C-alpha positions in Angstrom: 28.2 -1.6 193.9 28.1 2.5 193.3 28.9 3.8 190.5 29.9 7.3 189.5 26.9 8.5 187.9 27.5 9.9 184.0 26.8 13.5 183.8 24.0 14.0 181.2 25.0 15.4 178.0 24.5 19.1 177.9 22.7 18.7 174.5 19.8 16.2 176.6 19.0 19.1 178.8 19.1 21.8 175.7 16.3 18.9 174.4 14.4 19.2 177.8 14.3 23.4 177.6 13.1 23.5 173.9 10.6 20.6 174.3 9.0 21.9 176.9 9.2 25.5 175.2 7.3 24.1 172.4 4.4 22.5 174.5 4.0 26.0 176.1 3.9 27.6 172.7 1.3 25.6 171.5 -0.8 26.6 174.3 -0.6 30.0 173.3 -0.8 29.2 169.2 2.4 31.5 169.0 5.4 30.5 166.7 9.1 30.6 167.8 12.3 30.8 165.9 15.9 29.5 167.1 18.1 33.0 166.0 21.4 34.2 166.2 24.5 33.1 167.8 23.6 29.5 168.6 22.8 29.0 165.1 26.3 30.8 163.9 28.2 28.6 166.5 26.7 25.6 165.4 28.1 26.1 161.5 31.3 27.0 162.8 31.7 23.6 165.0 31.6 25.8 168.4 29.4 24.9 171.6 26.5 27.4 172.0 26.9 29.5 174.9 22.9 30.6 175.6 20.0 29.8 172.8 17.9 33.1 171.5 14.5 32.8 170.2 12.2 35.0 168.4 8.3 34.4 169.5 5.4 35.7 168.5 3.5 36.3 171.7 4.5 38.1 174.6 7.3 36.6 176.4 6.9 36.8 180.1 3.3 35.2 179.8 4.8 32.4 177.6 7.8 32.0 180.3 5.3 31.3 182.9 3.5 29.0 181.0 6.7 27.1 180.5 7.5 27.7 184.5 3.8 26.1 185.3 4.7 22.9 183.2 6.8 22.4 186.6 8.7 19.4 184.5 11.5 20.3 183.7 12.3 23.0 186.9 12.7 25.8 185.4 13.5 29.4 186.4 12.3 32.9 185.0 14.0 36.3 185.1 12.5 39.3 183.0 15.1 41.3 180.9 13.0 44.1 179.8 9.5 44.8 178.4 10.0 42.7 175.4 12.4 40.1 176.5 12.7 37.5 179.7 15.0 34.9 180.4 14.4 31.3 181.3 17.0 28.2 182.5 17.3 25.0 183.7 18.5 24.7 187.4 22.0 23.5 187.5 24.6 22.4 190.3 26.3 24.9 192.0 29.2 26.2 189.5 27.7 24.1 186.4 26.8 26.1 183.2 23.1 25.4 183.0 21.1 25.6 179.8 19.2 28.8 179.6 17.0 30.5 176.6 16.4 34.5 176.0 13.1 34.9 174.7 12.2 38.1 172.6 9.2 39.3 170.8 9.5 39.0 166.9 10.6 42.4 165.5 8.4 43.3 162.8 5.7 41.7 161.0 7.8 38.2 160.0 11.0 36.4 161.0 12.3 37.9 157.9 12.1 41.7 159.1 13.3 40.7 162.5 16.3 39.5 161.0 16.8 42.6 158.8 17.0 44.5 162.0 19.9 42.4 163.7 23.4 43.5 164.0 25.5 41.6 161.4 24.5 39.2 159.0 26.4 35.8 160.5 23.9 36.6 163.5 20.7 37.1 161.1 20.1 33.3 160.9 17.0 31.7 162.2 15.2 27.7 162.3 11.9 27.2 163.2 11.9 25.9 166.7 9.8 23.1 165.1 13.4 22.0 163.0 15.3 22.0 166.2 16.3 18.7 166.0 18.2 19.8 163.6 20.4 21.9 165.8 20.4 19.6 168.5 22.1 17.0 166.8 24.7 19.3 165.6 25.3 20.4 169.2 25.5 16.6 170.7 28.0 16.3 167.9 30.3 19.2 168.8 29.8 18.2 172.3 30.9 14.9 171.8 34.3 15.6 169.5 34.7 18.7 171.2 35.1 19.9 167.9 37.0 23.7 167.6 37.0 26.7 165.4 39.7 26.1 162.8 39.3 28.6 160.0 39.6 26.3 157.6 36.5 23.6 157.7 34.2 24.3 155.3 30.7 25.7 156.9 28.3 22.7 157.2 24.3 24.1 156.4 21.4 23.1 158.4 18.3 21.9 156.8 15.9 24.4 157.2 18.2 27.2 158.2 16.5 30.7 157.1 19.2 32.9 155.6 17.7 36.0 154.1 21.1 38.1 154.1 23.7 36.0 153.1 25.3 34.9 156.4 26.2 31.6 155.9 28.4 32.8 152.9 30.0 35.6 155.0 30.6 32.8 157.7 32.2 30.7 155.0 34.7 33.5 154.1 34.9 34.8 157.8 33.7 38.1 156.8 31.7 40.2 159.5 29.5 42.6 157.7 26.2 44.7 159.0 23.1 43.4 158.6 21.9 46.7 157.1 23.3 50.4 156.2 21.6 51.2 160.0 22.6 48.6 162.1 25.9 50.4 163.6 23.6 53.4 164.1 20.9 51.6 165.9 22.9 50.7 168.7 26.6 52.3 168.8 27.4 49.6 171.0 27.7 47.0 168.1 31.3 48.7 167.0 32.5 46.9 170.6 30.5 43.7 169.8 32.3 43.4 166.2 35.4 43.6 167.8 34.6 40.8 170.3 33.6 38.6 167.2 36.8 39.5 165.3 38.8 38.7 168.0 36.8 35.4 168.8 36.2 34.3 165.7 39.0 35.5 163.2 36.7 37.2 161.5 38.0 40.2 159.1 36.0 43.6 159.1 34.0 44.0 155.7 34.7 47.5 154.0 31.1 48.2 154.8 31.8 47.9 158.5 34.7 49.5 158.6 32.9 52.5 156.9 30.1 52.2 159.1 31.8 52.3 162.4 34.3 55.2 161.4 30.9 57.0 160.9 29.7 55.8 164.4 32.5 55.7 166.3 32.3 59.2 168.1 28.7 58.4 169.3 30.0 55.4 171.3 30.9 57.2 174.2 27.1 58.6 174.4 26.9 55.0 176.1 26.5 53.9 179.8 29.8 53.7 181.0 29.0 50.1 182.3 27.9 48.7 179.0 31.1 50.2 177.5 33.3 48.4 180.1 31.0 45.1 179.9 31.9 44.9 176.3 35.7 45.7 176.7 35.6 43.0 179.5 34.5 40.4 176.7 37.0 41.7 174.2 39.7 41.2 176.8 38.5 37.4 177.8 39.5 36.6 174.1 43.2 35.3 173.3 43.0 37.3 170.0 41.7 40.8 171.9 44.4 42.7 170.0 43.1 41.7 166.8 39.6 43.4 168.3 41.8 46.3 169.1 43.2 46.7 166.0 39.5 47.3 164.5 38.8 49.4 167.1 41.9 51.4 166.3 41.3 51.5 162.7 37.7 53.0 162.8 38.6 55.6 165.3 36.8 53.8 168.1 39.5 53.3 170.5 40.7 57.1 170.1 36.9 57.8 170.9 37.0 55.8 174.1 40.2 56.7 175.0 41.2 60.3 174.2 44.7 60.2 175.4 45.2 57.3 173.0 46.3 59.9 170.0 49.7 59.2 168.5 49.9 56.2 166.4 53.5 55.1 167.6 51.3 54.8 171.3 48.2 53.2 169.7 50.4 50.7 168.0 52.6 50.0 171.1 49.4 49.5 173.5 47.7 46.9 171.1 51.2 45.0 170.6 51.7 45.0 174.3 48.2 43.3 174.7 49.1 40.5 171.3 52.1 39.6 173.7 49.7 38.2 176.3 47.9 35.7 173.6 50.4 33.2 174.4 48.9 32.8 178.1 45.9 31.5 176.6 46.6 29.3 174.0 48.6 25.8 173.9 51.9 26.6 173.2 53.1 22.8 174.5 50.8 21.5 171.8 52.5 23.7 169.2 49.6 25.9 168.6 51.0 28.7 169.9 50.4 31.3 167.0 50.9 34.8 168.4 53.2 36.1 171.2 55.8 37.5 172.3 56.8 36.1 175.6 57.5 32.9 174.9 59.6 32.4 178.1 56.4 32.8 180.0 53.9 31.2 177.8 55.2 27.6 179.3 54.8 28.1 182.7 51.6 26.2 183.7 51.0 28.2 186.8 51.1 31.4 185.1 48.6 30.0 182.3 46.5 29.1 185.4 46.6 32.2 187.4 45.5 34.4 184.4 42.4 31.8 183.7 41.1 32.0 187.4 38.2 34.1 188.0 38.4 37.3 190.1 35.3 37.7 192.6 33.4 39.2 189.9 33.8 35.9 187.7 36.1 37.7 184.9 39.5 35.6 184.1 42.4 37.6 185.7 43.9 38.3 182.1 41.1 40.9 181.8 42.6 42.9 184.3 45.9 42.5 182.7 44.8 43.7 179.4 42.9 46.7 180.8 46.6 47.7 182.7 48.5 47.3 179.6 46.2 49.5 177.4 45.9 52.0 179.7 49.5 52.3 180.9 50.3 53.1 177.3 47.5 55.7 177.4 49.4 57.7 179.7 52.9 56.6 180.3 54.0 57.2 176.7 51.9 60.4 176.1 53.6 63.3 174.1 55.0 66.2 176.0 56.1 64.5 179.3 59.7 65.2 180.5 59.3 62.4 183.1 60.1 58.6 183.0 57.7 56.6 181.4 54.8 55.3 183.6 56.0 58.3 186.8 53.3 60.9 186.6 51.3 61.2 189.4 48.2 62.4 188.1 48.3 59.9 185.3 46.0 57.0 186.4 42.8 59.5 187.2 43.9 61.5 183.8 43.4 58.4 181.8 39.5 57.5 182.7 38.7 61.5 183.6 36.1 61.5 180.5 34.6 58.3 181.6 33.2 58.7 185.2 30.8 56.0 184.7 33.5 53.1 184.0 34.1 51.5 187.4 36.2 48.6 187.4 35.3 45.8 190.0 37.4 46.2 193.2 39.9 43.2 191.9 40.6 44.2 188.4 40.9 48.2 189.8 43.5 46.8 192.4 45.6 45.3 189.3 44.8 47.9 187.0 46.2 50.9 189.2 49.3 49.0 189.8 49.9 48.6 186.0 49.2 52.2 184.9 51.6 53.6 188.5 55.2 53.8 188.4 55.7 50.4 189.6 55.7 48.9 185.9 58.4 51.4 184.9 60.4 50.3 187.8 60.1 46.7 188.1 61.2 46.9 184.1 64.5 48.7 184.9 64.9 46.0 187.9 64.8 43.3 185.5 66.9 44.7 183.1 69.5 44.9 185.6 72.3 46.7 186.7 75.3 45.9 184.4 73.4 42.8 183.3 73.3 41.2 186.8 69.9 39.6 187.1 67.6 40.5 190.1 68.3 38.4 193.3 65.8 36.7 195.2 66.4 39.2 197.8 65.4 41.9 195.7 62.6 40.0 194.4 61.1 39.1 198.0 61.1 42.9 198.7 59.2 43.4 195.6 56.7 41.0 196.5 56.6 42.4 199.9 55.9 46.1 198.5 53.1 44.8 195.8 51.9 41.5 196.8 50.5 39.0 194.8 49.9 41.7 191.9 54.3 41.6 191.4 53.1 38.5 189.3 51.2 40.9 187.0 53.6 43.6 187.2 56.4 41.0 186.0 54.8 39.9 182.9 53.4 43.1 182.0 57.4 44.4 182.0 57.8 41.7 179.4 55.0 42.1 177.5 55.7 45.7 177.0 59.5 44.7 176.2 58.0 42.5 173.8 55.6 45.4 172.3 59.1 47.4 171.4 60.3 44.9 169.1 57.3 45.0 166.3 56.1 48.7 167.9 59.1 51.1 168.9 58.8 53.8 171.0 61.1 57.0 171.4 63.1 56.7 174.3 62.5 53.4 174.7 64.7 50.0 173.9 64.1 46.7 174.3 66.0 44.9 176.4 67.1 40.8 175.7 66.5 38.8 178.0 64.3 40.7 180.5 61.6 37.6 179.8 64.1 34.7 181.2 64.5 36.7 184.2 60.9 37.6 184.8 60.4 33.7 184.5 63.3 32.6 187.1 61.2 35.1 189.4 57.9 33.5 188.7 58.9 29.7 188.4 59.8 30.6 192.3 56.7 32.3 193.1 54.7 29.3 191.8 57.1 26.4 192.8 58.7 27.5 195.7 56.8 30.5 197.2 57.7 29.8 201.0 61.4 30.4 200.1 60.3 33.7 198.0 57.5 34.9 200.6 59.0 33.2 203.8 56.4 33.5 206.9 57.2 36.7 209.2 59.0 36.3 211.9 57.2 38.2 214.3 53.6 39.2 215.0 51.6 41.9 216.7 50.9 39.7 219.6 54.0 38.8 219.8 54.8 42.7 220.5 51.6 43.1 222.6 53.3 40.5 225.3 56.6 42.4 225.6 57.3 43.3 228.8 57.8 46.9 227.6 54.2 47.2 225.7 54.7 48.9 222.4 52.3 51.7 221.7 49.5 50.4 219.5 49.9 52.9 216.6 53.7 52.4 216.7 53.2 48.1 216.5 52.8 48.3 212.4 55.7 50.7 211.7 57.9 48.3 213.9 56.6 45.2 212.0 57.1 46.8 208.9 60.6 47.2 209.7 61.4 43.8 211.1 60.0 42.5 207.9 62.2 44.3 206.0 65.2 43.7 207.6 64.1 39.8 207.2 63.6 39.8 203.5 67.0 41.5 203.4 68.7 39.2 205.3 69.5 40.6 208.4 67.9 39.1 210.7 67.3 35.4 210.4 65.4 34.0 213.4 62.6 34.9 215.8 65.4 35.9 218.7 67.0 38.4 216.1 63.9 39.8 215.5 62.6 40.6 218.5 66.0 42.3 219.3 65.3 44.2 216.3 62.1 45.1 217.9 63.1 46.5 220.8 66.0 48.7 219.5 63.3 50.1 217.2 60.9 50.5 220.1 63.7 52.1 222.2 64.9 54.5 219.9 
């Protein structure tokens, strides 16, 4: 009788990989220490992502020796001269354990830890004591523990903590590992923002002072690194907390020179903060921060923003890019035009960052959000004399913008909610706007064909007509017929054909 195979615990796969590494290390007469984020997460009761190790021999020959063991089957990918990544093969779509091996920096593990970014990451555990970490990882896996912010930190036996990182973890404080930590790598400012957003850390006075001093240098980093760091920040439910840190230290203005006015910065961050509810568990009463409660309970919407775009990032990343940079131009001082209608604005937002290239999917969503469409949809949701948006108007919106209309509706509600805590001159909060958006989104997720009915005609239908329509005109005629269908002017295929013939004859 066939039985379903029980998946092997991930902690056991980690054990296979680390045990194999210990064997390879013995052949090289070398030592290794588990370092950084895997230990931090274990102390916080969080699952490990990948595991970093500092080794006393050249990482690539070590990785090749590991690969030569053949059991377990391991792949090897060099990262740079002093680092290499190894991992186990996994089924398609599964997350396989992988190790990053880096050459020990300095003469000892203490020297290495002193050169790291933050004290909470300046932790080490000898590979020989790996069973301590593996047992903790298995416990976390079994109970699916989540960070609560109140659980006491459980120190791991044998843990090396020369800079007081465990105490900082207990206090939920983020402190540079040294006075030069941010000067050595300006990108650590963005990493600090991500850790603040992900783990609820508060920035220490020394971190704030150091970030202030180094923030102007951020723009000297490659654009793709800046983009990738912000992408990671935008995946966190509390991304706005990280943006608060960047704003306080001047890093946000360094990255986006158009974000100068304090009121505009506050509004941009409040708009992003409103979207936190799209990732938190509202139904279980765990929703902590949102301004869009009417949308936060829509399961279809939460799934929409958790779904990965082609580059693997969740869709909510593109939404947050759009919300931040919409404010960067839509509310800049001196514009006599309506918010969000300046034709030159999108290009001016990132003109100072030619290396920042969002992936195609993110870019498409982003450009829609920073265009005048967001302002238009907000006005439509506000209604004329209090009248709600009709299904016909909603159908025309989806026809014009496609599925990105979902993002425009959510962004309009987030911007509206932000006006409560971060008001702007000339902008007014509209009560009931979130309910109007929810009614349209419910229709989209629950009865999409009613909202976006199949076209009555296709190009092949017109090509079969006795009086053939010239090729260049087919698109124009189909567009006009489709608009007539969505407005309710034609309801059947025969009516649509009759309209197409009239348009062709005219």
